[in-house]
C-alpha positions, 0 to 999 in steps of 0.5 A, a space after each residue: 529530498 532535494 533530488 524530488 524538489 529539482 524535478 517537481 521544480 522542472 515538472 519532471 513527472 518522469 522523473 518523479 514517478 518512472 525513472 528507476 531511484 535509489 532516493 528513499 524520499 522519492 520512493 517514498 512518494 512513489 509508493 504513497 502514489 501506488 498505495 493510493 491507486 492500491 487504496 482505490 482498488 481496496 476501499 472500492 472492492 470494500 465498499 463494492 463487496 460490503 454495499 452491493 454484494 452484501 458480504 460482512 465488512 470484515 470478510 470483505 475486507 478480506 478481499 478487498 485487501 487481496 485486490 488491493 495487494 496485486 495491484 500494490 505489488 505490481 505497482 510497486 515493482 514497476 514503478 518504486 523499486 524498480 532500481 532495487 534488487 529484491 533480496 530474494 527470487 520473484 516468487 518468494 519475494 511475492 510471498 514475503 510481501 504477501 506476509 508483511 501484508 498480512 500483518 498490516 491487514 491484522 493492524 486494519 483489523 484491529 482498528 476496523 474492530 476497534 473504531 467500528 464497534 468500539 467507538 461506533 464510527 462508520 466502517 469506511 472512517 475506520 479504514 481511511 485511519 488504518 489506511 494512514 497507518 498502514 502505509 508507513 508500515 508496509 512502506 518501512 518494512 517491506 523496504 528494509 526487508 526485502 530491497 537492497 539499495 
């Protein structure tokens, strides 16, 4: 955390977002940043596919998940886990990454169902809540299972 505040004080954006690091707090900050970009892709796809293409939101959420997953994986390799060595070969890394993401999708779908069907809130509000839960799930599980420090 000290490293992050030092970089922020110097306004060292390159150090905060790009330079390789093993610092878990700094990696989480980057993961949240990358997650924000992937979330924009995910939410934008969900909205577009549901509202503009007429696909039911449960199905749209699956396609949106795939677009967000690929965005997240690529950006995490470049920005978050750049200094970490994957415990498996690249192809298997993506497969494991996807499996962890699918578990996150399951959590998302349950929250979408519960919030939208049971509580009667708009599906995008359910998605917002699900996004925060899944952010922590994905980071913790991916860091522990896929990358060595």
